[in-house]
C-alpha positions as CSV (number, residue, x, y, z in Angstrom):
1,M,121.5,89.7,90.1
2,T,119.6,92.7,90.9
3,L,116.4,92.9,93.2
4,A,113.9,95.7,92.8
5,I,113.1,96.7,96.5
6,R,110.1,99.3,97.1
7,G,111.0,101.5,99.9
8,S,114.1,102.0,102.0
9,G,116.0,99.3,103.9
10,G,117.6,99.6,107.2
11,N,118.5,97.8,110.2
12,P,120.0,94.6,108.7
13,A,120.6,91.6,110.5
14,W,122.7,88.7,109.3
15,S,121.8,85.0,110.0
16,P,124.2,83.0,112.2
17,D,125.2,81.1,108.8
18,G,125.6,84.4,107.0
19,R,123.5,83.3,104.0
20,S,120.3,85.4,104.9
21,L,119.8,88.8,105.6
22,A,116.7,90.6,107.6
23,F,116.1,94.0,107.6
24,T,113.4,96.5,107.9
25,L,111.9,98.0,104.8
26,Y,110.3,101.2,105.1
27,R,107.4,102.0,102.8
28,G,106.1,105.6,103.8
29,G,103.0,104.6,106.0
30,H,104.5,101.3,107.7
31,S,107.5,99.2,107.6
32,I,107.8,95.3,107.4
33,I,110.6,93.1,108.0
34,A,112.2,91.3,105.0
35,M,114.3,88.5,104.7
36,Y,116.8,88.0,101.4
37,R,118.7,84.7,101.1
38,V,121.9,84.8,99.0
39,G,121.3,83.7,95.7
40,E,117.5,83.5,95.7
41,P,115.8,85.8,93.2
42,S,113.2,87.5,95.5
43,L,112.5,88.9,99.3
44,R,110.6,87.0,101.7
45,Y,108.4,89.0,104.0
46,L,107.6,88.3,107.4
47,A,104.0,88.3,108.4
48,P,103.5,91.5,106.5
49,S,101.1,93.9,107.5
50,F,100.3,97.7,107.4
51,D,101.7,98.3,111.0
52,D,105.5,99.4,111.9
53,D,107.9,96.2,111.9
54,D,111.5,96.6,112.9
55,D,114.3,95.7,115.3
56,A,114.7,91.8,113.2
57,R,117.0,89.5,115.4
58,W,117.9,85.9,114.8
59,S,117.6,82.9,116.8
60,P,121.2,81.5,117.6
61,D,120.3,78.8,115.4
62,G,119.1,80.9,112.6
63,R,115.6,78.9,112.4
64,Q,113.7,82.2,114.0
65,I,113.6,85.7,113.8
66,A,112.3,88.0,116.1
67,F,111.3,91.5,115.7
68,S,108.8,94.3,117.3
69,R,105.6,95.4,115.9
70,A,103.9,99.0,116.7
71,V,100.6,99.9,115.4
72,P,100.9,103.4,114.4
73,P,98.9,106.1,115.8
74,T,95.8,107.4,113.9
75,S,96.5,111.3,112.4
76,G,94.6,114.0,111.8
77,V,92.2,113.4,114.8
78,A,92.9,116.6,116.4
79,I,90.4,116.9,119.2
80,L,91.6,113.6,120.5
81,P,94.8,113.4,122.8
82,P,97.4,111.6,121.3
83,R,97.1,107.8,121.7
84,I,99.7,105.4,123.2
85,V,101.6,103.4,120.6
86,P,100.6,99.6,121.2
87,W,103.4,97.2,120.2
88,S,104.3,93.6,120.6
89,I,106.9,90.9,119.9
90,W,106.7,88.6,117.2
91,L,108.5,85.6,116.2
92,A,108.6,84.4,112.7
93,D,110.0,81.2,111.2
94,A,112.8,81.9,108.8
95,A,112.1,79.1,106.6
96,T,108.4,79.8,105.8
97,G,107.9,83.2,107.0
98,A,105.1,82.2,109.4
99,A,104.9,84.3,112.7
100,H,102.7,84.9,115.5
101,E,102.8,87.5,118.6
102,V,104.6,86.1,121.7
């Protein structure tokens, strides 16, 4: 079986039971957390957005995945000083992909 993935993957993290892989999927202007379960034909995306998600980490029981989310700075605004990149920690349900900010 072959999966077609748009973008490039990085920062893989295996689930505690070894059946699922969470990783960062880089897509040019943003990145999202993707999850692959061995034997399934597609990926699941955890709270996809146009922000920069990274650093997925599994809970010890494998039910949740924590990850960081940063809002990318606005580019092309030369007269304004560089802005601070706000970030947050998110927690996703591994079974449904539903997530919320912690």
